[in-house]
N, C-alpha and C positions, 0 to 999 in steps of 0.2 A: 504494499499500500505505499502512496505516494502523498504526504502528508506536509498542506502547505500552512502557513502562519499568514493571517489577514488582519489589517485594519483599515477602517475608511478613513482613516488620519483628519479625526474631525478639528473643528477650531473649538476647543472645549471649553473658552471663557466667554460663548456668545450667552449674553442674558437670555434665561430660559423663560422668561415673563415675554421677550419681544416674540420669541418662537411661537409663544402660544397664542399671543395677539396677532402674528401674522399667519397662523393658524398651518405654518409650514415651516421648513426650515429654507426652501427656496424663496426668494423674495424679501428675506429679513434684510434692510439696508445695510451697505458693505460700510455704513460711520462706526460700526460697533467694532469693525476689524483694526486690532492695533499690530502694525508690524513687528513690534517687538516681540509680543506674544507669539505671533506666526513664525519669527523667526526661530524662537525657543523649542516650538511643537515640531517644526520639519527637523530639526537636527534631533530632536527625541526619537521620532518616528524611524529615522535611519538607524540609530545607537537600537532601538528594538527589535531592527530587522537582523541587525548584524548580532546582537545578542541571541535571537531565536535561531539561527545558523548555528552557533556554539552551543547552546545545547537539544540540536538534533533535530531540529524541522527541516525538511527535504526540499523545500522551497519557499519563497517570499510572492505573496500574489498582493496584485496592485491594481487599482482600478480609476478612474478618470470620470468624475463630474465637475459641471462649471457653474461659477455663480451661486456656490451653495456650502454654507458651514458645517455641513451635515458631512462632507467630505472635501478637504483641501487637494485632494491631486488634481487640480486642474490640466495639469500637464503631467500626466503621468509618465511620458517616456524621460523628460529630465529624473525623475526618481529612479527610474531604471538604470538608465545611463550610470548614475553615482555608485547604486548597488553592483553594478557590473564589475568596475573598480574595485570596491572596499569591501566586498565578499568574495568566498574563496571558490565553493562548491554547489552552492544553494542553485536551483534553478529559478530563475524570475520570470514568472506567470502573468501575464498583462491579461485581465478580462473585465474591460479590455478596450482598444479604442474604437470609439462609435463611430464606426465609417460613413455613416451617412451624412454627419457635421464635417467631414474632413476635406477639404476643398482641393486639395493636391494630394493624392494616393501615392503620386511617386515620391515625392518627398516624404511622406510616410515610411513608404518601402525603404528609403535611405536610411533613416532615423533607427527604424527598429535593424537595419543590416549592422549598422555601425555599434548597436546594443550587444547583437549578438556577436561580433567581432572582439569588443572589449572584454566580453565576458567567456570567448572562448567557447561559444556553445553552447551556452545556459540559457537563452532564451526561449521561453516558451510564450508567441503571440497569440491573442484571443479579440476577436472582434465581436462587438454589438451593435445591436440597432440605434443604443441609448434609451435614456428614458424620456418621456415627452418633453421633459424640462429641457433639455440639451438641444431639442429642434429649437425651440422659443430662444434660449440664450445666444446660439449659432445662426440664426436666422435661417433655417434650414425648412423645407418646405414638408410637413411630416406626411403628405397623399404621398410623397415619392421615396418615403423611408426605407422601405423594403428594394426598391429598384436602384437608390443609390448604394445600399449595402450590398448588393450582390455586384453590380459592374467594381466598385472598388476594391471588393475581393479579389475579383478577376482580375483587376488591372495590377494589384499589389503581387499576385503569384506570380503576371507574366515579367516583373520587374524580378523577380529572383530568379526564374526558369527561362524565360526565353533569351536567348544571346540578342544584345543591341547592336547597333540601334536599329528603332521600328517604328513603327507611328501605331497611334492607338485613336481608332473613331469610334467612340460609342456613341448612345444617348446622351448622356450627362457629361461624361470627360472626353476633351478630345485634345491630343498633346500629338506634336508634329514632330519631336524628337525625343525618344526613351532611349537614354543607355546609362542607367546608374554605374557609377564604377566602385563603388562599395556594394558588395554583395555576401550575403550571409555567410556565415562561417560553416553551420550545419548543410550539409547537402542533402538530397536537391535541396531542400529547406528547411526550416525550424518547424516542428509539431505545434499544430494548432488545434487550439480547442476553444469552446464556444459557449459560452456561460447563457442564463436565460430563466424566466421565471413563470414558466409553463405554458410559452406559446408551443401549439402543435407544429406548425407552420416552421419554426425552427428546428425543434427537433427533427422534423422530416429530411431538412436541409442538412443540417447536420449527420444523419444517418446516410443520406445520398453522398455525402464529401467524405465519409469515414471519419469525422472529427468527433473527439470524443465530448457528450454535452456535459457541461457542469450545473447542476439544482441550484440555483440560489437559494437556499433553506426552504423551498416550498413543501406544504403539506405532504404526508407521506404516501395518503391515499391518490392523491392525484398525481407525484412524482413516479409511484408505481405504475400508473396506467400509461403516461409519457416514456418511461424505460420500455414497457412490453410495445407501444407505438414505434419505437426506435428498433427494437428486437425486429418488429415484422417488415419495416422497412429495409433493415441490413437484408433480411433473409430475399426479399424480392431483388437487394443488389446483389445476390450471390455470395454473401459471406455471414459469419456467424458472429453476433454482437456478445460483450462477455464483459468482466470486469473493467477489463481497461477502456470499456467505452463510455464510463459513467463516472462523474465525481459530484461531489456534494458540498456544500457551505453550512455551516452549523454555528450561531453565536453563541457564545461561550467565555464565561470570565470564572475563575478559580481563585480561591485563597488558602490559607492555612487552617482556617475554622469555619466552621459554619455559618456562624455568627457574622463572621468578617464578611464571606462571601455575600451572604444575604444581604447585609446593608450597603456594598461597595456595588453590587450586580445591580440595584435599582438606577445606576446610572445606565441600563440600556435603554429606559424609559424617556431620558430627559430629553423634555421640550415635545414629547409625545414619540417618541422611538423612530423606527424605520416607518412607521404608518405615517408619519408627519414630514416626511421626505419633501412631497410636493402638493401643491392643491388638488382638487380634481382638471379644473380648466388646463392646468399643466401637465399632471399626469398622462392624461389620454385626451391628447389635442386632436378635434376632427381629423381624420385622414388616416391617423397612427396605427391603429388595429382594425383587422378585419373583424367581422362578428362574430365567426368561431372562436376568434381568437379570445374575445371580450367573453364571449359564454363560458369558455373554459376558466377564464381569470374569476368568473362570478360565483364558479362553481365551488373552487378551490380557496378563495380569498378571505380572511378572516376579517376580524377588525383592529389585528396587529398584524399589520400587514409590510411587504418587503418593498423600498420605493414609494411607498405611499399608496400603494394598490390596495384597496381594502373593499369589502361589498361596497360598501356607502360610499367610498369614492367612483365606484365604477355607475354606478345607479347616478351619482350627482353630475358626473362627467356624460352621459346621455341627456339629450332634450329630448323634450316630450315623453311619451310613451315610453317604459323601459322594458314592456312586455315581451317586445320582438325579439330580445338578448336573454331573456328567461332570469332576467332579475325583477324580483318582487318588490313593490314598494312597501318603503319603511318609514317609521317618522324619523324626524330627525335625529342627528346622532350629536356627542357633546360638541364636536367640530362647527357642525350647523348653528345649535343653538348658541356657542359662541358669536358666530357670525352676525346671527339676527340680532345681538346684544342680550340674550334671555339669562344668560351666565355670566358669573365673573371669570378671570381670569385664575383667579385663585380657585375658584370652585372646580374649573377647568382641569386645571392641573392636581386637583384632590382624584379627580374620578380616572385621571392617567395613570396615577400611581396604585389606584384600587387595583388596577388589574395585574399586577407584578406578578400574583402567583398563580393567576389563571395562565399568562403567558407560559411561567415557569411548567404548568400543568401539560400545557399543549405543546411542548418542547419547542415552542419560537424563541426560547431563550434558554440555557442549562447553565446554571449557577451552583454554586457550591464547592468543596474540595476534591480532589483528586479521587479519594474513595467513594464519593456519591454522584459526581458525574459520569465517570465511567461506565457505570451498569446501561446510563442514559445513551451515551455514545454506542455502546453495544449493541443495544436495540436497533439504532438509526442503521448500524453497519450489517446487523443481521435481515433487517428487511431490505434495504436496498443494495448494497454489495457493492458499493463504489470503489475501482480501483484511484481515485483519488479523495480526498477529504481534507477540507478547506475549514483550519478553526478562526474563528473571526473574533476578534476582541472585542469585547462590548464598548460601547459609545460612552459619551457622557462625560463628566468631572472626576473621571479617575485620576488619580495622580501619578506622576514616572514611576514611584515607587510601587506602586500598588500595580501597575501593569507588569512591570518587570517582574514581580514576585509571581504573577499568574503565566506569564511565559516560564518561569523557572520551575513551578511547578509542574506544566505539561508537559516540559523537558524531560523532568525527572522520573515524572510518575504517569501521566496520562500515555505520552507516544509511546513506551515501551508498551504499556497494557493495549494500545492499538495495534499496535504491530503482532502481537501476539494472537490476539483475536480475529485479525485478517488472514493469519495465516492458518488458522484453525478451519477458517471459512473458504479456505483456497482463493483469497482475492490477489488477483496480479495486476500490477500499473500498467500505463502505457508505456513506459520503459523496460519494462518486464518482455511484454508481448504488444507486438505492433497493433493498433487496432485496425481493425479489417483484414486481419491477414488469415485467418483461418475462413476456407472454404465453407459455402453452406449447400448441400445437396438439396433440390427441389423437390419438394414433396415428402420430405423426413419433417421430424420433429427436432427444433431447434433450441438449444439448451435454453432451462427457466433462467429469467434475468433477477426475480425479487421471489422472497420468501413469502409467501401468503398469510402462511400460519403465524410467523412474526408478524405480522401486519396486526393480527388480530389482537395480541398483546399491546400495539402502540395506542397511545390515549387519544383522546378525538378532540382536535381544537375547537376550544369554546367559541361557537359565533355569536355571542352575547358581548363577548369582550368590543368595549369601544374606548378608543383614545382620541 
């Protein structure tokens, strides 16, 4: 099993009342940004990444968001370039560059190639469609999001694998002269992983390209359905999918005692947590998602959502009658009542933190000592059997020492336990077995990808949780 360390690198000093008043992290005015604090945090996060390598993580995962204190990684490739030089052996996993907002895919291909060269072949690029808010921040038309994604992807791969110079004449990108001099260290190209939050279209696309799919903390039942969809598509493409084709990201915080962990872990709900990433009109702008993708999101989303995708936000993001996408009408939640001035910021804050235990019960977040978190991680591993597992350091106002302690405890106790569990489950990662390398014979039964009996033991996410 390949185990990654991840943090959103949040701006931890943003006033929580401003986030709640704004009803999301995205859109909080940047007058609350202090460059001195930002400089300190960037360097702390790099130090944490180096320490994660020292304690035994296999990879450092980075992501990118824009104009948002939830994540300071607005120029992820800069961080990746630094890590390429100051780390020694960890893979640098980018999940990922938002292709639809990239104006020059050739420049992106050059940047990633340089990172791969500096690290001597440790880069794992990954690409995303980008959250709805990224389209707004970068002046990208959300209706063309998937078209931009597909063409930018093809152009980057051409830069890496097609001898130059050549012309590129596409629908959205046109280059008279393509001849990048810096080419990736890894041949024929670096491995590519793709993250997602439940889009069936993305899963099918990944399977057709034989790219590992990384589920970003999605509900287990819905994730199982997507794993199976991937497996079906893989069989149609003539290969057998396995543990090497899948990964999963789980938010977690570990401390020396249960009391310390439970107190510190509340930071995961700071400002409303991931469910307050962006407001409905920014989360799913018109044209961004297909109706089928929205139906699936509505089916799996809880009110402790990822990147602001919750049941209520899905409903709010649609105009008029929402029955056509299968979302039942509901009364306004805390966020909606705050918008209407029906409750105070303090009352909204109390309601957010009242959901702390429910979020833990549903495995949206895992908080505790190594002894108490390992069984929960084991259950996820039994159900999903992911070859890649990302441990997502909790958000909010945790001190540097608290974060470092969590990393140390994960390295000392959690990672060895996870590796033993993975060994017992027969899990292999994408570096042990190349994704898509095992042929499938049409008409035969392909291997089971998930454990449905273990799924029966998994807790259900409480749909009444409102943040």
